[in-house]
N, CA, C and O atoms as a MOPAC input file, in Angstrom:
PM7 MOZYME 1SCF
protein

 N    104.81400 1   117.73100 1   124.42400 1
 C    105.40400 1   116.54100 1   123.51600 1
 C    104.91400 1   117.75400 1   122.06900 1
 O    103.87800 1   118.39400 1   121.88900 1
 N    106.33100 1   117.64400 1   121.17100 1
 C    106.40500 1   117.98200 1   120.29500 1
 C    105.87900 1   117.00100 1   119.02700 1
 O    105.93400 1   115.77200 1   119.07300 1
 N    105.26200 1   117.92000 1   117.67500 1
 C    104.56100 1   116.56800 1   116.81600 1
 C    106.05400 1   115.68000 1   115.83900 1
 O    107.20400 1   116.03200 1   115.57500 1
 N    105.44800 1   114.75000 1   115.62800 1
 C    106.29400 1   113.60700 1   114.89000 1
 C    106.22300 1   114.18700 1   113.36800 1
 O    105.17000 1   113.96600 1   112.76900 1
 N    107.24600 1   114.91000 1   112.68600 1
 C    107.50900 1   115.07500 1   111.52900 1
 C    107.16500 1   113.91800 1   110.34600 1
 O    107.57000 1   112.78700 1   110.61200 1
 N    106.60000 1   114.06200 1   109.32400 1
 C    106.15700 1   113.36600 1   108.23900 1
 C    107.32600 1   113.27500 1   107.56300 1
 O    107.98300 1   114.24800 1   107.19300 1
 N    107.78100 1   111.45000 1   107.28300 1
 C    108.55500 1   111.74300 1   105.92300 1
 C    108.56200 1   111.72500 1   104.90100 1
 O    107.95300 1   110.72400 1   104.52200 1
 N    109.03200 1   112.45900 1   103.87900 1
 C    108.15000 1   113.13200 1   102.47300 1
 C    108.57000 1   111.85400 1   102.27500 1
 O    107.57900 1   111.12300 1   102.28700 1
 N    109.97300 1   110.99400 1   102.02700 1
 C    109.97700 1   110.07100 1   100.91300 1
 C    109.11900 1   108.91700 1   101.16900 1
 O    108.66400 1   108.34200 1   100.18000 1
 N    108.75800 1   108.38900 1   102.58500 1
 C    107.96500 1   107.87100 1   102.74000 1
 C    106.71400 1   107.54100 1   102.28500 1
 O    106.25500 1   106.46500 1   101.90100 1
 N    105.98900 1   109.20000 1   102.44100 1
 C    104.92400 1   109.47000 1   101.90100 1
 C    104.27800 1   109.25800 1   100.39900 1
 O    103.14400 1   108.98000 1   100.00900 1
 N    105.79100 1   109.57400 1    99.60600 1
 C    105.87100 1   109.19500 1    98.85600 1
 C    105.28400 1   108.33100 1    97.33300 1
 O    104.84900 1   108.48400 1    96.19100 1
 N    105.80300 1   107.03800 1    98.71300 1
 C    106.25900 1   105.49600 1    97.95600 1
 C    105.23000 1   104.49900 1    98.36900 1
 O    105.23300 1   103.30100 1    98.08400 1
 N    104.40000 1   105.11100 1    99.03700 1
 C    103.03300 1   104.52300 1   100.03000 1
 C    101.45300 1   104.77900 1    99.53600 1
 O    101.24900 1   105.92100 1    99.12300 1
 N    100.69900 1   104.17600 1    99.52800 1
 C     99.23200 1   105.29000 1    99.36100 1
 C     98.60300 1   104.13200 1   100.76800 1
 O     98.85800 1   102.98400 1   101.13200 1
 N     97.96600 1   104.89800 1   101.07200 1
 C     96.80700 1   104.16700 1   102.66800 1
 C     95.36900 1   103.44700 1   101.78200 1
 O     94.63200 1   104.06600 1   101.01500 1
 N     95.28900 1   102.32900 1   102.07300 1
 C     93.92100 1   102.27300 1   101.33800 1
 C     92.73200 1   101.92300 1   102.55100 1
 O     93.10000 1   101.53400 1   103.65900 1
 N     91.25600 1   102.10700 1   102.21500 1
 C     90.11400 1   102.31900 1   102.34800 1
 C     89.79000 1   102.08500 1   104.43700 1
 O     89.26100 1   102.73100 1   105.34200 1
 N     90.78900 1   100.26200 1   104.19700 1
 C     91.22500 1    99.31100 1   105.20300 1
 C     92.47600 1    99.80500 1   106.56600 1
 O     92.79700 1    99.32200 1   107.65100 1
 N     92.83900 1   100.87100 1   105.85200 1
 C     94.22700 1   101.24300 1   106.61100 1
 C     95.83100 1   100.52500 1   106.44800 1
 O     96.76800 1   100.55600 1   107.24600 1
 N     95.73400 1    99.87800 1   105.08700 1
 C     96.90800 1    99.15000 1   105.06000 1
 C     97.60800 1   100.41200 1   104.20700 1
 O     97.23700 1   101.57600 1   104.05500 1
 N     98.91900 1    99.59400 1   103.65800 1
 C     99.77700 1   100.25600 1   102.58300 1
 C     99.68800 1    99.48100 1   101.66800 1
 O     99.64000 1    98.25300 1   101.73700 1
 N     99.64800 1   100.49400 1   100.26200 1
 C     99.94900 1    99.51500 1    99.20300 1
 C    101.66600 1    99.94700 1    99.11600 1
 O    102.27400 1   100.74600 1    99.82800 1
 N    102.17200 1    99.11600 1    97.98700 1
 C    103.49800 1    99.64400 1    97.57600 1
 C    103.67400 1    99.03400 1    96.67500 1
 O    103.28000 1    97.86800 1    96.70500 1
 N    104.45200 1    99.62600 1    95.27600 1
 C    105.00900 1    99.37900 1    93.96600 1
 C    106.06400 1    98.03000 1    94.46100 1
 O    106.76600 1    97.92100 1    95.46700 1
 N    105.92600 1    97.44400 1    93.74300 1
 C    106.80300 1    96.39800 1    93.42500 1
 C    108.42600 1    96.91900 1    92.89800 1
 O    108.48800 1    97.84800 1    92.09300 1
 N    109.32700 1    96.45700 1    93.25500 1
 C    110.80800 1    96.35900 1    93.25900 1
 C    110.96000 1    95.52500 1    91.80600 1
 O    110.46900 1    94.45500 1    91.44700 1
 N    111.79500 1    96.41500 1    91.16800 1
 C    112.74300 1    95.79200 1    89.81300 1
 C    111.94500 1    95.79900 1    88.74300 1
 O    111.59900 1    94.71200 1    88.27900 1
 N    111.58900 1    96.76500 1    88.26700 1
 C    110.49000 1    97.49400 1    87.42500 1
 C    111.21500 1    98.30600 1    86.64400 1
 O    110.65800 1    98.54600 1    85.57300 1
 N    112.67800 1    99.01800 1    86.86000 1
 C    113.44600 1   100.02500 1    86.24900 1
 C    114.97000 1    99.72100 1    85.54400 1
 O    115.60500 1   100.72900 1    85.23300 1
 N    115.30700 1    99.00700 1    85.39700 1
 C    116.54000 1    98.68900 1    84.54600 1
 C    116.31300 1    97.13700 1    84.05900 1
 O    115.49200 1    96.32900 1    84.49300 1
 N    117.21200 1    96.98200 1    83.11400 1
 C    117.49900 1    95.42900 1    83.07800 1
 C    116.15200 1    94.31200 1    82.40000 1
 O    116.09200 1    93.10200 1    82.61800 1
 N    115.19700 1    95.09400 1    81.58200 1
 C    114.44800 1    94.23200 1    81.45500 1
 C    114.27600 1    93.08000 1    80.10200 1
 O    113.52100 1    92.10800 1    80.08200 1
 N    114.89000 1    93.37300 1    79.39500 1
 C    115.83700 1    92.68800 1    78.26400 1
 C    115.35500 1    91.37700 1    78.75800 1
 O    114.60100 1    90.61900 1    78.14800 1
 N    115.91400 1    91.17700 1    80.01900 1
 C    116.46300 1    89.91900 1    80.09700 1
 C    115.16800 1    89.29400 1    81.03600 1
 O    115.30000 1    88.09400 1    81.27900 1
 N    113.92600 1    89.94300 1    81.60200 1
 C    112.88200 1    89.53200 1    82.24400 1
 C    111.69900 1    89.77900 1    81.46200 1
 O    111.29700 1    90.79100 1    80.88700 1
 N    111.07300 1    88.20000 1    81.61800 1
 C    110.22900 1    87.71500 1    81.20200 1
 C    108.97600 1    88.84200 1    80.73100 1
 O    109.03700 1    90.04600 1    80.98000 1
 N    107.77900 1    88.13300 1    79.96000 1
 C    106.72400 1    89.33600 1    79.88100 1
 C    105.78300 1    89.04700 1    81.04400 1
 O    105.16300 1    89.91800 1    81.65500 1
 N    105.73900 1    87.78700 1    81.28200 1
 C    105.11100 1    87.52400 1    82.18100 1
 C    105.51400 1    88.07800 1    83.47600 1
 O    104.71200 1    88.90800 1    83.90300 1
 N    106.70200 1    87.81600 1    84.34800 1
 C    107.32700 1    88.58000 1    85.02700 1
 C    107.48000 1    89.80000 1    85.06700 1
 O    108.01400 1    90.13300 1    86.12600 1
 N    107.08800 1    91.27500 1    83.88500 1
 C    107.58300 1    91.85500 1    83.96000 1
 C    105.90500 1    92.85500 1    83.75200 1
 O    105.77600 1    94.07900 1    83.79500 1
 N    104.99000 1    91.96000 1    83.56400 1
 C    103.35600 1    91.90300 1    83.86100 1
 C    102.68800 1    92.35500 1    85.37400 1
 O    101.93000 1    93.25200 1    85.74500 1
 N    103.58400 1    90.93400 1    86.19600 1
 C    102.95500 1    90.39900 1    87.51400 1
 C    104.22100 1    91.91000 1    88.15500 1
 O    104.30200 1    91.86700 1    89.38300 1
 N    104.87200 1    92.78200 1    87.68400 1
 C    105.21400 1    93.63700 1    88.44700 1
 C    104.50400 1    95.05400 1    88.50400 1
 O    104.46100 1    95.88900 1    89.40700 1
 N    104.01800 1    95.03700 1    87.36100 1
 C    103.29000 1    96.38900 1    87.10500 1
 C    101.81200 1    96.12000 1    88.18100 1
 O    100.83800 1    96.87200 1    88.16300 1
 N    101.94600 1    94.81000 1    89.12600 1
 C    100.74600 1    95.44000 1    90.31800 1
 C    101.10300 1    95.93800 1    91.34300 1
 O    102.30900 1    96.05700 1    91.55500 1
 N    100.46100 1    96.23200 1    91.97300 1
 C    100.84900 1    96.94400 1    93.63800 1
 C    100.66300 1    95.58800 1    94.85400 1
 O     99.92900 1    94.60300 1    94.78000 1
 N    101.53800 1    95.95600 1    95.84600 1
 C    101.18700 1    94.79900 1    96.79200 1
 C    101.18700 1    95.57300 1    97.51800 1
 O    101.44600 1    96.76700 1    97.36300 1
 N    100.74000 1    94.72200 1    98.91800 1
 C    100.31600 1    95.50700 1   100.15800 1
 C    102.04900 1    95.67600 1   100.74000 1
 O    103.01000 1    95.54500 1    99.98300 1
 N    102.17000 1    96.00900 1   102.31900 1
 C    103.07400 1    95.65700 1   102.99600 1
 C    102.64400 1    94.87300 1   103.44700 1
 O    101.46400 1    94.52400 1   103.45400 1
 N    104.19300 1    94.10400 1   104.27700 1
 C    103.97700 1    93.64900 1   105.29700 1
 C    103.25400 1    93.88600 1   106.27300 1
 O    102.98000 1    95.04700 1   106.57600 1
 N    102.80700 1    92.84800 1   106.95300 1
 C    102.32200 1    93.32600 1   108.30600 1
 C    103.16700 1    93.52500 1   109.78800 1
 O    102.72100 1    93.83200 1   110.89400 1
 N    104.13300 1    93.31700 1   109.48800 1
 C    105.62900 1    93.34500 1   110.00800 1
 C    105.82500 1    94.70800 1   110.28900 1
 O    105.93100 1    95.19200 1   111.41500 1
 N    105.86900 1    95.30300 1   109.21900 1
 C    106.58100 1    96.63600 1   108.44300 1
 C    105.45000 1    97.77400 1   108.41900 1
 O    105.67900 1    98.90700 1   107.99600 1
 N    103.96800 1    97.28000 1   109.01000 1
 C    103.16000 1    98.13100 1   109.00100 1
 C    103.15500 1    99.61300 1   109.99100 1
 O    102.80900 1   100.78300 1   109.82500 1
 N    103.62300 1    98.96900 1   110.85000 1
 C    103.16900 1    99.70200 1   112.12800 1
 C    104.20400 1   100.94600 1   112.23500 1
 O    104.06300 1   102.07800 1   112.69900 1
 N    105.48600 1   100.17600 1   111.52000 1
 C    107.01400 1   101.51600 1   111.14300 1
 C    106.94300 1   102.70600 1   109.92400 1
 O    107.47700 1   103.81300 1   109.98700 1
 N    106.19300 1   102.20600 1   108.88100 1
 C    105.71200 1   102.78700 1   107.91000 1
 C    104.59700 1   104.07200 1   108.60500 1
 O    104.64100 1   105.29200 1   108.76200 1
 N    103.53500 1   102.84200 1   108.90900 1
 C    102.12200 1   104.18700 1   109.32500 1
 C    103.01700 1   105.65200 1   110.20200 1
 O    102.80100 1   106.86300 1   110.25600 1
 N    103.88500 1   104.88500 1   110.68200 1
 C    104.40800 1   105.80000 1   111.84700 1
 C    105.34000 1   106.83800 1   111.49600 1
 O    105.51700 1   107.83300 1   112.19800 1
 N    106.10500 1   106.54600 1   110.10800 1
 C    106.87200 1   107.71200 1   109.66300 1
 C    105.77200 1   108.50600 1   108.66000 1
 O    106.01700 1   109.68900 1   108.42200 1
 N    104.50500 1   107.86400 1   108.03000 1
 C    103.74600 1   108.66000 1   107.00300 1
 C    103.32400 1   109.65800 1   108.53300 1
 O    103.20200 1   110.82300 1   108.15300 1
 N    103.13700 1   109.58500 1   109.69100 1
 C    102.15400 1   110.45600 1   110.06800 1
 C    100.65300 1   109.66700 1   110.82200 1
 O     99.77300 1   110.19700 1   111.50000 1
 N    100.80300 1   108.25900 1   110.39200 1
 C     99.26200 1   107.88200 1   110.56500 1
 C     98.76700 1   107.95000 1   111.79800 1
 O     97.61000 1   108.37000 1   111.78400 1
 N     99.21700 1   107.68400 1   112.96100 1
 C     99.52000 1   107.16300 1   113.96500 1
 C     99.99500 1   108.06100 1   114.78800 1
 O    100.37600 1   107.72900 1   115.91100 1

């Protein structure tokens, strides 16, 4: 059986935590920031965890499984 190639775009977007979960950045912080409140922009700075339903898919694409 051949090795599974890693998807470099997925590796660039996610980081693995110590417990095996994946961290991601929140969308919506690139442009059109004038209409967004300071509170909303501040919340977008923080990282979020990948949903449990998508964790297996992204882990496989990253070559972790």
